[in-house]
N, CA, C and O of each residue as an XYZ file, in Angstrom:
376
protein
N       0.844     -1.154      0.000
C       0.000      0.000      0.000
C       0.900      1.231      0.000
O       1.767      1.362      0.864
N       0.713      2.090     -0.913
C       1.440      3.358     -0.941
C       0.701      4.358     -0.062
O      -0.526      4.316      0.027
N       1.432      5.249      0.583
C       0.816      6.189      1.521
C       1.267      7.613      1.247
O       2.292      7.856      0.610
N       0.484      8.524      1.737
C       0.853      9.935      1.697
C       0.782     10.480      3.114
O      -0.057     10.055      3.909
N       1.656     11.416      3.426
C       1.673     12.027      4.746
C       0.554     13.041      4.843
O       0.407     13.913      3.987
N      -0.228     12.916      5.892
C      -1.348     13.824      6.119
C      -1.143     14.528      7.447
O      -0.741     13.905      8.430
N      -1.413     15.797      7.479
C      -1.252     16.563      8.711
C      -2.620     17.055      9.165
O      -3.396     17.590      8.373
N      -2.903     16.866     10.437
C      -4.171     17.282     11.020
C      -4.278     18.809     11.013
O      -3.270     19.513     11.083
N      -5.499     19.301     10.929
C      -5.711     20.753     10.953
C      -5.888     21.274     12.381
O      -6.085     22.472     12.585
N      -5.818     20.388     13.358
C      -5.959     20.830     14.742
C      -4.663     21.445     15.235
O      -3.616     21.309     14.602
N      -4.741     22.115     16.360
C      -3.589     22.827     16.916
C      -2.464     21.907     17.363
O      -1.317     22.350     17.423
N      -2.743     20.633     17.683
C      -1.685     19.753     18.169
C      -0.852     19.131     17.037
O       0.049     18.345     17.329
N      -1.105     19.435     15.804
C      -0.366     19.019     14.609
C      -0.024     17.522     14.590
O       1.137     17.155     14.413
N      -1.013     16.677     14.767
C      -0.838     15.235     14.646
C      -0.625     14.873     13.183
O      -1.356     15.339     12.308
N       0.387     14.033     12.919
C       0.652     13.574     11.556
C       0.429     12.068     11.470
O       0.706     11.338     12.422
N      -0.069     11.611     10.334
C      -0.254     10.184     10.118
C      -0.184      9.897      8.629
O      -0.322     10.800      7.803
N       0.031      8.627      8.291
C       0.055      8.210      6.899
C      -1.332      7.746      6.483
O      -1.959      6.945      7.176
N      -1.801      8.243      5.368
C      -3.097      7.840      4.835
C      -2.870      7.069      3.531
O      -2.082      7.511      2.695
N      -3.542      5.923      3.337
C      -3.355      5.158      2.099
C      -3.709      5.996      0.870
O      -4.760      6.635      0.816
N      -2.811      5.980     -0.112
C      -3.061      6.678     -1.366
C      -3.524      5.697     -2.442
O      -4.302      6.054     -3.327
N      -3.037      4.452     -2.356
C      -3.447      3.408     -3.293
C      -3.065      2.059     -2.704
O      -2.199      1.983     -1.833
N      -3.698      1.007     -3.166
C      -3.367     -0.357     -2.762
C      -2.800     -1.075     -3.969
O      -3.417     -1.098     -5.034
N      -1.624     -1.663     -3.804
C      -0.978     -2.419     -4.875
C      -1.238     -3.901     -4.628
O      -0.937     -4.410     -3.549
N      -1.783     -4.585     -5.598
C      -2.136     -6.002     -5.447
C      -1.251     -6.871     -6.327
O      -0.969     -6.534     -7.477
N      -0.812     -8.008     -5.760
C      -0.020     -8.934     -6.553
C       0.706     -9.972     -5.704
O       0.683    -11.158     -6.034
N       1.343     -9.555     -4.626
C       2.048    -10.512     -3.777
C       1.044    -11.466     -3.129
O      -0.079    -11.082     -2.800
N       1.473    -12.711     -2.956
C       0.603    -13.727     -2.371
C       1.004    -14.085     -0.950
O       0.419    -14.993     -0.359
N       1.990    -13.393     -0.388
C       2.431    -13.646      0.984
C       2.942    -12.326      1.564
O       2.862    -11.282      0.917
N       3.457    -12.384      2.767
C       3.900    -11.189      3.483
C       5.002    -10.442      2.722
O       5.949    -11.053      2.228
N       4.866     -9.119      2.634
C       5.893     -8.267      2.031
C       6.895     -7.913      3.123
O       6.518     -7.418      4.186
N       8.181     -8.169      2.856
C       9.228     -7.946      3.848
C       9.939     -6.618      3.684
O      10.442     -6.060      4.659
N       9.989     -6.096      2.450
C      10.768     -4.893      2.209
C      10.257     -4.169      0.971
O       9.822     -4.792      0.003
N      10.320     -2.826      1.021
C      10.037     -2.011     -0.165
C      11.112     -0.944     -0.268
O      11.717     -0.547      0.728
N      11.337     -0.489     -1.493
C      12.301      0.574     -1.735
C      11.797      1.400     -2.905
O      11.468      0.868     -3.966
N      11.740      2.712     -2.696
C      11.280      3.615     -3.752
C      12.451      4.061     -4.612
O      13.550      4.288     -4.108
N      12.212      4.186     -5.910
C      13.193      4.748     -6.831
C      13.182      6.265     -6.661
O      12.201      6.823     -6.171
N      14.259      6.936     -7.060
C      14.261      8.404     -6.985
C      13.041      8.989     -7.721
O      12.585      8.434     -8.721
N      12.552     10.054     -7.238
C      11.380     10.766     -7.763
C      10.069     10.044     -7.471
O       9.002     10.564     -7.799
N      10.120      8.851     -6.858
C       8.912      8.152     -6.445
C       8.046      7.589     -7.545
O       6.896      7.233     -7.289
N       8.553      7.493     -8.762
C       7.739      6.998     -9.872
C       7.663      5.473     -9.919
O       6.729      4.911    -10.492
N       8.654      4.802     -9.312
C       8.654      3.340     -9.271
C       9.038      2.873     -7.877
O       9.640      3.607     -7.094
N       8.670      1.624     -7.590
C       8.983      1.027     -6.306
C       9.281     -0.447     -6.549
O       8.739     -1.046     -7.477
N      10.141     -1.033     -5.719
C      10.383     -2.476     -5.760
C       9.970     -3.042     -4.404
O      10.185     -2.413     -3.367
N       9.375     -4.233     -4.421
C       8.968     -4.893     -3.179
C       9.449     -6.332     -3.197
O       9.515     -6.964     -4.251
N       9.785     -6.848     -2.011
C      10.217     -8.234     -1.869
C       9.314     -8.936     -0.874
O       8.907     -8.350      0.128
N       8.998    -10.212     -1.158
C       7.985    -10.909     -0.376
C       8.390    -12.343     -0.049
O       9.304    -12.908     -0.650
N       7.677    -12.913      0.926
C       7.833    -14.331      1.244
C       7.275    -15.226      0.147
O       7.465    -16.441      0.202
N       6.589    -14.664     -0.852
C       6.085    -15.483     -1.965
C       7.171    -15.751     -3.012
O       6.887    -16.246     -4.102
N       8.418    -15.418     -2.665
C       9.610    -15.670     -3.490
C       9.725    -14.749     -4.694
O      10.458    -15.057     -5.633
N       9.013    -13.623     -4.687
C       9.102    -12.694     -5.812
C       9.565    -11.311     -5.375
O       9.279    -10.852     -4.269
N      10.288    -10.669     -6.281
C      10.597     -9.241     -6.193
C       9.836     -8.612     -7.350
O       9.967     -9.041     -8.496
N       9.051     -7.605     -7.047
C       8.206     -6.989     -8.075
C       8.487     -5.494     -8.148
O       8.735     -4.837     -7.137
N       8.443     -4.978     -9.370
C       8.573     -3.536     -9.569
C       7.200     -2.979     -9.910
O       6.405     -3.601    -10.615
N       6.951     -1.780     -9.383
C       5.637     -1.159     -9.513
C       5.757      0.218    -10.153
O       6.675      0.979     -9.847
N       4.830      0.525    -11.035
C       4.686      1.857    -11.608
C       3.759      2.617    -10.674
O       2.557      2.353    -10.645
N       4.299      3.554     -9.912
C       3.525      4.252     -8.891
C       2.579      5.301     -9.475
O       1.674      5.771     -8.785
N       2.780      5.667    -10.725
C       1.885      6.654    -11.337
C       0.541      6.034    -11.707
O      -0.489      6.707    -11.673
N       0.556      4.735    -12.065
C      -0.700      4.066    -12.424
C      -1.117      3.032    -11.386
O      -2.229      2.508    -11.453
N      -0.229      2.725    -10.411
C      -0.564      1.785     -9.357
C      -0.608      0.338     -9.801
O      -1.397     -0.448     -9.276
N       0.233     -0.029    -10.766
C       0.244     -1.393    -11.307
C       1.666     -1.957    -11.306
O       2.652     -1.223    -11.367
N       1.733     -3.296    -11.235
C       3.020     -3.982    -11.349
C       3.529     -3.893    -12.787
O       2.746     -3.860    -13.736
N       4.848     -3.855    -12.930
C       5.488     -3.948    -14.244
C       5.893     -5.421    -14.389
O       6.996     -5.788    -13.985
N       5.023     -6.278    -14.959
C       5.222     -7.726    -14.907
C       6.518     -8.219    -15.549
O       7.101     -9.193    -15.075
N       6.971     -7.577    -16.600
C       8.181     -8.055    -17.267
C       9.430     -7.877    -16.400
O      10.480     -8.436    -16.715
N       9.331     -7.107    -15.315
C      10.469     -6.873    -14.429
C      10.398     -7.712    -13.157
O      11.202     -7.509    -12.247
N       9.464     -8.643    -13.073
C       9.337     -9.513    -11.893
C      10.502    -10.493    -11.843
O      10.916    -11.032    -12.870
N      11.025    -10.717    -10.646
C      12.106    -11.677    -10.447
C      11.613    -12.744     -9.474
O      11.097    -12.423     -8.404
N      11.774    -14.023     -9.848
C      11.368    -15.121     -8.985
C      12.624    -15.758     -8.419
O      13.555    -16.074     -9.160
N      12.652    -15.946     -7.107
C      13.826    -16.481     -6.411
C      13.508    -17.858     -5.833
O      12.357    -18.294     -5.828
N      14.543    -18.532     -5.349
C      14.365    -19.848     -4.751
C      14.136    -19.772     -3.248
O      13.757    -20.760     -2.619
N      14.369    -18.585     -2.670
C      14.187    -18.396     -1.228
C      13.412    -17.109     -0.979
O      13.273    -16.271     -1.869
N      12.910    -16.965      0.242
C      12.155    -15.773      0.606
C      13.048    -14.538      0.561
O      14.228    -14.602      0.907
N      12.486    -13.429      0.139
C      13.225    -12.175      0.017
C      13.056    -11.380      1.306
O      11.934    -11.101      1.728
N      14.170    -11.021      1.925
C      14.132    -10.296      3.196
C      14.324     -8.791      3.023
O      13.790     -8.009      3.810
N      15.082     -8.372      1.999
C      15.316     -6.938      1.798
C      15.543     -6.657      0.325
O      16.089     -7.492     -0.396
N      15.119     -5.472     -0.127
C      15.348     -5.016     -1.495
C      15.967     -3.634     -1.447
O      15.710     -2.853     -0.531
N      16.780     -3.344     -2.438
C      17.438     -2.036     -2.524
C      17.855     -1.829     -3.966
O      18.147     -2.795     -4.671
N      17.887     -0.600     -4.409
C      18.401     -0.293     -5.741
C      19.498      0.760     -5.630
O      19.495      1.598     -4.728
N      20.425      0.694     -6.559
C      21.516      1.671     -6.611
C      21.631      2.168     -8.041
O      21.410      1.415     -8.990
N      21.974      3.429     -8.190
C      22.044      4.048     -9.508
C      23.465      4.497     -9.785
O      24.087      5.179     -8.971
N      23.968      4.108    -10.940
C      25.306      4.491    -11.374
C      25.169      5.024    -12.797
O      25.119      4.247    -13.750
N      25.110      6.320    -12.941
C      24.860      6.987    -14.221
C      23.526      6.504    -14.775
O      22.493      6.792    -14.172
N      23.498      5.789    -15.886
C      22.229      5.360    -16.471
C      21.896      3.902    -16.140
O      20.926      3.364    -16.674
N      22.673      3.257    -15.277
C      22.450      1.850    -14.943
C      21.781      1.755    -13.570
O      22.210      2.403    -12.615
N      20.735      0.948    -13.483
C      20.078      0.678    -12.211
C      20.409     -0.744    -11.804
O      20.209     -1.683    -12.574
N      20.919     -0.898    -10.586
C      21.209     -2.227    -10.056
C      20.235     -2.508     -8.917
O      20.016     -1.666     -8.046
N      19.656     -3.701     -8.940
C      18.747     -4.109     -7.878
C      19.451     -5.150     -7.019
O      20.082     -6.068     -7.543
N      19.345     -5.008     -5.705
C      19.953     -5.942     -4.775
C      18.865     -6.591     -3.936
O      17.980     -5.909     -3.420
N      18.935     -7.918     -3.801
C      17.982     -8.659     -2.997
C      18.740     -9.398     -1.904
O      19.800     -9.966     -2.167
N      18.215     -9.401     -0.685
C      18.765    -10.199      0.401
C      17.768    -11.333      0.634
O      16.590    -11.090      0.896
N      18.253    -12.585      0.536
C      17.394    -13.750      0.641
C      17.542    -14.407      2.002
O      18.540    -14.209      2.695
N      16.531    -15.197      2.379
C      16.562    -15.894      3.672
C      17.551    -17.052      3.607
O      17.912    -17.511      2.524
N      17.987    -17.520      4.780
C      18.886    -18.669      4.864
C      18.166    -19.985      4.724
O      18.799    -21.018      4.504
N      16.858    -19.968      4.846
C      16.059    -21.207      4.833
C      15.883    -21.708      3.423
O      15.241    -22.736      3.209
């Protein structure tokens, strides 16, 4: 679920995250998410053995970029080097 920060209009300035959209696709618990710069894409890793990339502007998975692993995904991260994007996955020991 993607969220947006919302600030209360009351004097005590309570802040909370409000759902902006729900992303559907993973079939088990999501362990990690990482947003790309500018927030246009996101990657998520799950116990369903998949890492999925999402187009945050339309709220849909980019299916051709899905990666299926042999173990559960514990963490996801991306790094940018000029025009190359590298995705890193940390898998479970089990």
